[in-house]
Wavefront OBJ file of the C-alpha trace (Angstrom):
o trace
v -0.029 0.015 -0.002
v 3.026 2.272 -0.149
v 2.184 5.443 -2.002
v -1.609 4.877 -1.724
v -4.150 7.173 -0.111
v -5.564 5.151 2.816
v -7.561 5.284 6.052
v -5.464 4.175 8.994
v -7.158 3.279 12.239
v -4.840 3.336 15.302
v -5.142 1.739 18.645
v -5.381 4.990 20.525
v -4.803 8.009 18.241
v -7.932 7.658 16.146
v -8.319 7.519 12.430
v -6.282 9.365 9.707
v -6.584 9.661 5.942
v -3.310 10.116 4.121
v -0.728 8.719 1.789
v 1.421 5.942 3.102
v 5.035 6.870 2.871
v 6.565 4.075 5.024
v 5.322 1.093 6.995
v 7.243 -0.988 9.554
v 5.058 -3.418 11.477
v 2.492 -1.292 13.398
v 4.234 1.965 12.519
v 2.848 3.894 9.526
v 4.224 7.184 8.252
v 1.528 9.182 6.467
v 1.966 12.336 4.426
v -0.700 14.996 3.818
v -2.624 13.350 6.670
v -6.013 14.474 7.918
v -7.476 13.253 11.176
v -10.919 11.817 10.729
v -12.275 13.091 14.026
v -15.980 12.642 13.451
v -18.042 11.635 10.432
v -21.622 11.241 9.351
v -22.989 10.077 6.064
v -21.282 6.651 6.109
v -22.251 3.708 8.222
v -18.648 2.607 8.865
v -15.072 3.478 8.237
v -15.048 0.936 5.365
v -17.923 2.694 3.698
v -16.298 6.113 4.264
v -13.116 4.768 2.505
v -15.171 3.315 -0.344
v -18.036 5.750 -0.936
v -17.070 8.819 1.004
v -19.581 10.794 3.051
v -23.013 11.871 1.909
v -23.008 14.761 4.383
v -19.593 16.429 4.237
v -20.900 19.549 6.029
v -21.631 17.432 9.159
v -18.140 15.898 9.398
v -15.280 17.174 11.534
v -11.908 16.780 9.887
v -9.223 19.232 10.990
v -6.552 20.578 8.634
v -4.015 18.159 7.116
v -0.503 17.893 8.520
v 2.556 17.343 6.252
v 3.552 14.134 8.121
v 2.392 12.022 11.052
v 4.002 8.886 12.410
v 1.339 6.503 13.706
v 2.794 3.931 16.111
v -0.123 1.574 16.642
v -1.856 1.052 13.347
v -4.472 -1.703 13.550
v -6.354 -1.261 10.308
v -5.439 0.122 6.856
v -8.132 0.610 4.191
v -7.357 1.952 0.670
v -9.425 5.031 -0.176
v -11.185 5.050 -3.592
v -11.018 8.108 -5.860
v -14.756 8.833 -5.161
v -14.133 8.716 -1.362
v -10.958 10.857 -1.653
v -12.916 13.566 -3.540
v -15.611 13.430 -0.803
v -13.068 13.694 1.977
v -11.343 16.645 0.321
v -14.719 18.429 0.174
v -15.205 18.297 3.946
v -14.539 21.837 5.281
v -11.606 22.211 7.616
v -12.925 21.956 11.173
v -11.436 24.245 13.707
v -12.487 25.963 16.898
l 1 2 3 4 5 6 7 8 9 10 11 12 13 14 15 16 17 18 19 20 21 22 23 24 25 26 27 28 29 30 31 32 33 34 35 36 37 38 39 40 41 42 43 44 45 46 47 48 49 50 51 52 53 54 55 56 57 58 59 60 61 62 63 64 65 66 67 68 69 70 71 72 73 74 75 76 77 78 79 80 81 82 83 84 85 86 87 88 89 90 91 92 93 94 95
């Protein structure tokens, strides 16, 4: 999955969408990574990675970071082009 845009669920840091730059065991280095803090419009993370969200205005995805090293990855799901477009249309959530 190197070089692919994926959802990565971690043991304790939550879920991120980003491009996999490196992977060593449970460690995953993502680039252009956005935390998937809260979503609606998809029944599961798998559906979000496949179909995207039907309600992007109700999701809470903060701004992307250049890189993040996730040390306890427990699930990696490739994101389809349709879902990637949907995720990119979610406004940046900030307080």
